[in-house]
C-alpha positions in Angstrom: 28.0 -36.8 25.5 24.7 -38.4 24.3 22.1 -35.6 23.8 18.6 -35.4 22.3 20.1 -34.0 19.1 22.6 -36.9 19.0 19.8 -39.5 19.2 17.6 -37.7 16.7 20.4 -37.6 14.2 21.0 -41.4 14.7 17.3 -42.1 14.1 17.2 -39.9 11.0 20.2 -41.7 9.5 18.8 -45.0 10.5 15.6 -44.3 8.7 17.4 -43.1 5.6 19.6 -46.2 5.4 16.6 -48.4 6.0 15.7 -47.8 2.4 19.0 -49.2 1.4 18.5 -52.2 3.7 15.1 -52.8 2.1 16.6 -53.1 -1.3 19.3 -55.4 -0.1 16.7 -57.5 1.7 14.6 -57.9 -1.5 17.6 -59.1 -3.6 19.2 -61.2 -0.9 16.4 -62.6 1.2 13.7 -62.9 -1.5 15.7 -63.8 -4.7 18.7 -65.3 -2.8 21.0 -63.2 -5.0 23.7 -60.9 -3.8 23.3 -57.8 -6.0 26.4 -55.7 -5.4 25.3 -53.0 -7.9 23.2 -51.6 -5.1 26.2 -49.7 -3.9 26.8 -48.1 -7.3 23.1 -47.2 -7.6 23.4 -45.3 -4.3 26.3 -43.3 -5.7 24.6 -42.5 -9.1 21.3 -41.7 -7.3 23.2 -39.1 -5.3 24.9 -37.8 -8.4 21.7 -37.3 -10.2 20.1 -35.5 -7.3 23.1 -33.2 -6.8 23.2 -32.4 -10.5 19.5 -31.5 -10.6 19.5 -29.6 -7.3 22.4 -27.3 -8.2 20.4 -26.5 -11.3 17.4 -25.5 -9.2 15.2 -28.5 -10.1 12.4 -29.3 -7.7 13.9 -31.6 -5.0 11.0 -34.0 -5.0 11.4 -34.4 -8.8 15.1 -35.0 -8.1 14.1 -37.9 -5.8 11.9 -39.4 -8.4 14.6 -39.1 -11.1 17.2 -40.8 -8.8 14.7 -43.6 -8.1 14.2 -44.2 -11.8 17.9 -44.1 -12.5 18.5 -46.7 -9.8 15.8 -48.9 -11.2 17.5 -48.6 -14.6 20.8 -49.7 -13.1 18.9 -52.7 -11.7 17.7 -53.6 -15.2 21.3 -53.4 -16.5 22.5 -55.8 -13.8 19.6 -58.1 -14.7 20.5 -58.0 -18.4 24.1 -58.8 -17.7 23.1 -61.7 -15.4 20.2 -63.2 -17.4 20.9 -62.4 -21.0 24.7 -62.7 -21.0 25.0 -65.4 -18.3 27.3 -63.4 -16.1 27.3 -64.4 -12.4 25.3 -61.8 -10.3 28.3 -61.1 -8.1 30.5 -60.4 -11.1 27.7 -58.1 -12.5 28.1 -55.9 -9.4 31.9 -55.9 -9.6 31.6 -54.7 -13.2 28.8 -52.2 -12.8 30.0 -50.4 -9.7 33.3 -49.0 -11.0 31.5 -47.9 -14.2 28.9 -46.0 -12.1 31.5 -44.3 -9.9 33.4 -43.3 -13.1 30.1 -41.9 -14.5 29.5 -40.0 -11.3 32.9 -38.4 -11.6 32.3 -37.4 -15.2 28.9 -35.8 -14.4 29.6 -33.8 -11.2 33.2 -34.5 -10.1 34.2 -35.9 -6.7 32.4 -33.3 -4.6 29.5 -30.9 -5.0 28.1 -28.6 -2.4 24.4 -27.9 -2.7 24.9 -24.4 -1.2 21.5 -22.6 -0.9 19.7 -25.1 -3.2 16.3 -26.0 -2.0 15.8 -29.6 -0.7 12.9 -31.5 0.7 14.2 -30.9 4.1 13.9 -27.1 3.5 10.2 -27.8 3.2 10.3 -30.0 6.3 11.9 -27.3 8.4 9.2 -24.8 7.2 6.3 -27.2 8.1 7.6 -29.0 11.2 10.3 -26.8 12.6 13.4 -28.4 14.1 11.9 -31.9 13.7 11.3 -31.4 10.0 14.0 -33.8 8.8 12.9 -36.5 11.1 9.2 -36.2 10.1 10.0 -36.1 6.3 12.3 -39.1 6.4 9.9 -41.0 8.7 6.9 -40.4 6.3 8.9 -41.6 3.3 10.4 -44.7 4.9 7.3 -45.8 6.8 5.1 -45.4 3.6 7.5 -47.5 1.5 7.8 -50.2 4.3 4.0 -50.4 4.4 3.6 -50.6 0.6 6.3 -53.2 0.0 5.1 -55.3 3.0 1.6 -55.2 1.6 2.9 -56.1 -1.9 4.7 -59.2 -0.5 1.3 -60.4 0.9 -0.4 -60.3 -2.5 -0.3 -62.9 -5.2 2.6 -61.1 -6.9 4.5 -61.1 -3.7 3.9 -64.8 -3.1 5.1 -65.7 -6.6 8.1 -63.4 -6.0 9.0 -65.4 -2.9 8.6 -68.6 -4.7 11.0 -67.4 -7.5 13.7 -67.2 -4.9 12.9 -70.6 -3.3 12.1 -72.6 -6.4 12.3 -70.9 -9.8 11.6 -74.1 -11.7 8.3 -74.5 -9.9 7.3 -71.0 -10.8 8.2 -71.6 -14.4 6.1 -74.8 -14.5 3.1 -72.8 -13.2 3.4 -70.6 -16.3 4.8 -67.6 -14.6 7.7 -65.6 -16.1 10.6 -66.0 -13.7 12.7 -63.4 -15.6 10.0 -60.7 -15.2 9.7 -61.2 -11.5 13.5 -61.2 -11.1 13.8 -58.0 -13.2 11.1 -56.3 -11.2 12.9 -57.1 -7.9 16.3 -55.9 -9.3 14.7 -52.7 -10.4 12.9 -52.1 -7.1 16.0 -52.9 -5.0 18.3 -50.6 -7.0 15.6 -48.0 -7.2 15.4 -47.9 -3.4 19.2 -47.5 -3.4 19.2 -44.6 -5.8 16.5 -43.0 -3.7 18.6 -43.4 -0.6 21.5 -41.8 -2.4 19.4 -38.8 -3.3 18.0 -38.5 0.2 21.5 -38.7 1.7 22.7 -35.8 -0.6 19.7 -33.6 0.4 20.1 -34.5 4.0 23.9 -33.8 4.2 23.8 -30.8 1.8 26.6 -32.0 -0.4 27.6 -34.9 -2.7 30.8 -36.8 -2.4 31.6 -39.8 -4.6 33.3 -41.4 -1.6 30.1 -41.4 0.4 29.0 -44.4 -1.6 31.9 -46.5 -0.6 30.9 -49.1 2.0 27.1 -48.5 1.7 26.6 -52.2 0.8 28.2 -53.1 4.1 25.9 -50.7 5.9 22.9 -52.3 4.2 24.1 -55.9 4.8 24.7 -55.2 8.5 21.3 -53.7 8.9 19.7 -56.7 7.3 21.6 -59.1 9.5 20.7 -57.0 12.6 17.1 -57.1 11.5 17.3 -60.9 11.2 18.0 -61.0 15.0 14.8 -59.1 15.6 12.5 -60.8 13.2 12.6 -62.9 10.0 10.2 -61.0 7.9 10.1 -57.6 6.2 9.1 -54.6 8.2 10.1 -52.4 11.1 12.8 -55.0 12.0 14.9 -53.5 9.2 14.6 -50.1 10.8 15.8 -51.5 14.1 18.7 -53.3 12.4 19.7 -50.0 10.7 19.4 -48.1 14.0 21.7 -50.6 15.7 24.4 -50.1 13.0 24.1 -46.3 13.1 24.1 -46.2 16.9 27.4 -48.2 17.0 28.9 -45.9 14.3 27.8 -42.7 16.1 29.2 -44.0 19.4 32.6 -44.6 17.8 32.6 -40.9 16.8 31.4 -39.8 20.2 34.3 -41.5 22.0 36.8 -40.0 19.5 37.8 -43.2 17.7 39.9 -42.2 14.7 38.0 -42.2 11.4 40.5 -44.6 9.9 39.0 -47.3 12.2 35.4 -46.9 11.2 35.3 -49.1 8.2 37.2 -51.8 10.1 34.7 -51.6 12.9 31.8 -51.9 10.5 33.4 -55.0 8.8 34.0 -56.7 12.2 30.4 -55.9 13.2 29.2 -57.5 10.0 31.3 -60.6 10.6 30.0 -61.0 14.2 26.4 -60.6 13.0 27.0 -63.2 10.2 28.3 -65.7 12.8 25.4 -65.0 15.2 22.7 -65.2 12.5 24.4 -68.3 11.0 24.2 -70.1 14.4 20.6 -69.0 14.8 19.7 -70.6 11.5 21.4 -73.8 12.6 19.6 -73.9 15.8 
């Protein structure tokens, strides 16, 4: 049965994963590069947050640390791709297993936050039962606004040009590498932040929660493409579409074993629909 609590939970998760979709959008739609390391950054971001929170570190500081760690992972992917000449897809294939292994070494496969304070503890104190919704909304909408604004500046215009014609940007005297590095770092930083938020929202860390997050982000980006071509609230709508479908499969008691398959089929359908839309 679909209740108000059900819909609020869907909206909260949609907003949370919108951050992941934002990072995927930046690497895919702006740079035209498929950065698979975003999935590993989500896992390590959650790992760092869990490790700090169980040691009673301020939850907002934990978010900041996860964002920085994610950005650092982005710089590693860029180094492998640019300096060593490794294909960007292969970089993700190499980096992700290493990050999952690192997560296991740091905190193990599962960690419960127990009574550790989170940002949602503050949210419940300030806004009552809608605290989680308000906190996530403030974070996501602020970041959407800031990145959307950045893309309209000279830096953002050059960044878009790097993805479309890197040689032209180089001829204009701009450093293509610097712009690519910044985008990789922002994209993976957003992923690390998402992982930290997810851990604080759920109240536990599981290394397996990172599996498939790239598919979630990709599906959200594809869904957003059906709503609008730019960067903005369409990413939130795309994320909401995915989370609603997932939540409904749980509501009608579809076995958990089918969820990843359903997500994959949904992604394929959206790829076909978006592909036809481009051709038209």
